[in-house]
C-alpha positions in Angstrom: 70.6 147.9 27.1 72.8 150.9 26.4 74.6 151.1 23.1 78.1 149.6 23.3 80.9 152.0 22.4 78.7 154.1 20.1 77.3 151.1 18.2 73.7 151.7 17.1 70.6 149.6 17.2 70.0 148.3 13.7 67.0 146.1 14.4 65.0 146.5 17.6 63.7 143.6 19.6 60.1 144.2 18.5 61.2 144.1 14.8 63.0 140.8 15.4 59.9 139.4 17.1 57.7 140.4 14.1 60.1 138.8 11.7 60.1 135.6 13.7 56.3 135.7 13.8 56.2 136.0 10.1 58.6 133.1 9.6 56.7 130.8 12.0 53.4 131.5 10.1 55.1 130.9 6.7 56.6 127.6 7.9 53.3 126.4 9.5 51.3 127.4 6.5 53.7 125.5 4.1 53.1 122.4 6.2 49.3 122.4 6.2 48.9 119.5 3.8 52.0 117.5 4.7 51.2 114.2 6.4 54.6 112.7 7.2 56.6 112.7 10.4 56.8 116.1 12.2 59.7 118.1 10.9 63.1 118.5 12.6 64.0 122.1 13.6 67.8 122.0 13.6 69.4 125.0 15.3 73.0 125.8 14.4 75.0 126.7 17.5 76.0 129.1 18.8 74.5 131.9 16.8 71.0 130.5 16.3 70.2 129.4 19.8 67.9 132.4 20.6 66.2 132.4 17.2 65.6 128.7 17.3 64.1 128.9 20.8 61.8 131.8 19.8 60.8 130.2 16.5 59.8 126.8 17.9 57.6 128.5 20.6 55.8 130.4 17.8 55.5 127.6 15.3 52.3 126.0 16.7 53.1 122.7 14.9 54.4 119.5 16.3 58.2 119.2 15.6 61.4 117.7 16.8 64.0 120.2 18.0 67.8 119.5 17.9 71.0 121.4 17.6 74.3 120.9 15.8 77.6 122.7 15.8 79.7 123.4 12.7 83.2 124.8 12.9 83.7 127.3 10.1 87.4 127.4 10.8 88.3 123.9 12.2 92.0 124.6 12.2 92.0 128.4 12.6 90.9 131.2 10.3 92.3 129.6 7.1 89.7 130.4 4.4 90.8 127.4 2.4 89.4 125.0 5.0 85.9 123.6 4.6 83.5 123.7 7.5 83.3 120.6 9.7 80.3 119.3 11.7 81.8 119.1 15.2 78.6 118.1 16.9 76.0 116.4 14.6 72.3 116.3 15.3 71.2 113.4 17.5 67.7 113.0 16.0 67.5 110.5 13.1 66.5 112.7 10.1 65.7 109.8 7.8 62.6 110.5 5.8 61.9 113.7 7.7 61.8 117.3 6.6 64.6 119.3 8.2 64.7 123.1 8.8 68.2 124.3 9.3 68.0 127.4 11.5 70.8 129.9 11.2 71.4 133.3 12.7 72.8 134.7 9.4 74.1 133.1 6.1 77.2 134.8 4.9 79.4 132.6 2.7 76.9 129.8 2.6 79.5 127.2 3.3 78.1 126.1 6.7 74.6 125.7 5.1 76.0 123.8 2.1 78.0 121.5 4.5 74.9 120.8 6.6 72.7 120.2 3.5 75.1 117.7 2.2 75.3 115.9 5.5 71.5 115.9 6.0 70.9 114.6 2.4 73.4 111.8 3.0 71.6 111.1 6.3 68.3 110.6 4.4 66.4 113.8 5.1 63.3 114.0 2.9 63.5 117.7 2.2 65.9 120.4 3.6 65.0 124.0 4.1 67.1 126.9 5.4 65.7 129.4 7.8 67.7 132.5 8.7 67.0 135.2 11.2 68.9 137.6 9.0 69.3 137.8 5.2 71.6 140.2 3.6 69.9 142.4 0.9 72.9 141.9 -1.4 72.6 138.1 -1.2 71.2 137.0 -4.5 71.7 133.3 -4.0 68.7 131.1 -3.3 70.1 129.4 -0.2 67.5 130.8 2.2 63.9 129.6 2.1 62.6 131.7 5.1 64.1 134.7 6.8 63.1 137.1 9.5 64.7 140.4 8.7 66.9 141.8 5.9 69.9 144.1 6.3 72.7 145.6 4.3 76.3 144.5 4.6 76.8 145.8 8.1 78.8 144.0 10.8 76.1 143.0 13.3 75.9 141.4 16.7 73.2 140.7 19.4 70.3 138.4 19.6 72.5 135.4 19.2 75.0 136.9 16.8 78.4 137.4 18.4 81.1 140.1 18.4 84.3 138.0 19.1 82.1 135.5 21.0 80.5 138.2 23.2 77.3 140.2 23.1 75.1 137.3 21.9 72.7 138.0 24.8 71.8 141.5 23.6 68.0 141.8 22.9 68.5 144.0 19.8 70.7 143.6 16.8 73.4 146.2 16.8 75.4 147.7 13.9 79.1 147.6 14.8 80.9 150.9 14.6 83.7 150.3 12.3 85.0 153.8 11.8 87.7 153.4 14.5 86.0 155.1 17.4 
């Protein structure tokens, strides 16, 4: 797909695929000696839909798959508002390991909201899997990630640019110099 208005490809499709392969191997390897119910892979809509789909195909372990939706700005872009789960998972997570699958973790508020909800719902262990990790992020919120980037504004491969361009195969760096 051609670049959009001078935006450049930051992460090519093959690099994304390699990152997802690595994450799938790491998760599967970490579960080798675990003999409880299959884990729940919980994709966070809308951004993680592509990543979740590709990840579960490559996992090669038995797992439940579900999705949820969290509104970061339930009443508009007021940064004082806390995220709200607008569509909770349907699968019962009681006693099960849950892998929250995100496209990117920025503020961490969505992940924290989901972790609290899942813990209250009885999840055994909760892990965070993100397609993208920012190199500047020193928090320990993410357990598994596919690729690392700087602080660029990105879109494609599930990540949006004003709700558009999620379907792009590559991840693009948004041109923010006014062109």
